[in-house]
N, C-alpha and C positions, 0 to 999 in steps of 0.2 A: 607508614609502611613503605619499604624499599624493595624495589622490583629490577632485578639485574640478569642480564643473561644475553648471550649472542642473536644477532639478527641474521639469519642466513637466507640468502637469493642468489638464484643462478635461473637464466633464460634460456630456453632451447627453441630457436625459431621466434615465432610469435607466442610461445607458452613461459609465463614466469611462473617460478616454484619458491616458494617461502616456507621456512620452518623455524620458529622461536622458541628454544627451550626456557624457561624463565625461572628463576629462583625468586620467592617474596619471602618477606618476614617482615612481621609488626614490630616497631619499636616505638618504645612510650606508650603502650597500651597497658591497659589495668593489669593484664596479665601478659607476661613473655611467652612468646610462642615460638615454635620451631620453625626452621626453613623448610618452605614449602615449594614442591616442583610441579609448573605447570607449563603448557604447551599453547601454541596456536601453529596452524600450518594453512597454506593458502596455495592453489592453483589457478592461474588466471591466464584466459586467452586473449591475447591483447589485439582485440579488433579494431575499435576505433576508440579515440582518446573520449568520446561523450559516452560511449557504452562498450563495456567489456564483461564478460560473464565469466564463472568458474566454479570452483568448490572452496568452503572453508571449514575449517574442523578447531575445536577447541578443548581442552582436558584439562582436570587436575589429578595428580596422581598420590597425593598425600606429601609426608615427610621426605625429604630430596632422598635420604639415606636410609629410609624404612618406609616403602610403597606400602599404603593401605590395600585389604584384600580387593580383587579386581571388582566384587559385587559394590565396594564402596566408594570407588573413585568414580569421576564424572566425565564423560565422553559425549562430544555431539559432533554433527556434520550435518552437510547440506550444501543446496545450491546458492550461487552470491552472484549479485550484479555490481559493477563498480564504473565510475564515470569520473569526468572533470568536463564543467561546462564553463565558458567564458562569461564573466559578469564585468563588463567594460573593460577596465585595464585589470581586474581581480579575476580570481576563479571560484568556483563552488564545486568542491570534491564531494562524491559520496559513495557509499557503499552499504549493500544491504544483504543479509542473507537468511534463509529459513532453515535453522539446523533442527534435527533431529535428535532425541536422545537414542544412544546406543547402548544403554543398559538402565536397570529400573533405579538406580539411584538418580538420574538424570533427568529432568524436564523432559517429558514428550515430545515438545515442540518450543522452539525459542525464535522470536523476531528479533533478530539483530539489526540496527541501523546506526550508522554514522553520517553527519554531516558536519563540512569543514567550509567555513570561509576563507579563502587566501586573501590576503591585503598586502 
C-alpha cells in the first residue's frame, strides 16, 4: 500500500490545527485497486507537554475522483488526549481518542490509542 498526501499544520496561540488529506492505493495486491481519498484532522489545545486535549476526526470518501454516496462514506470524530512523558533520556508519547460514527456506514464507537517510545 502506498499512502501519500500533504500534512498541513498551523498554530493560533495555544491551539494547533492539523488537516491531512491522504491518497491511498494498494499495489502488488491480488486485485488492482483504485486510488482512494481519506482524511485526518485534529485540533489540540497545548496545555502542558504531559497532557493536552482536543478533538480528532477521520474519514474515507471513496475513489479520489469519484466519491461514494454520502451514506456509504465513513466519518468519525470525538474528544482526544495527548501527551509526552520523559522516561530517563527518552520519552513516551501517547494519544487516545473516543470517536463516534457520524453516519450509518461507520462504527458507532471507536477507541483509538497510539503509544510511541522515543529513543
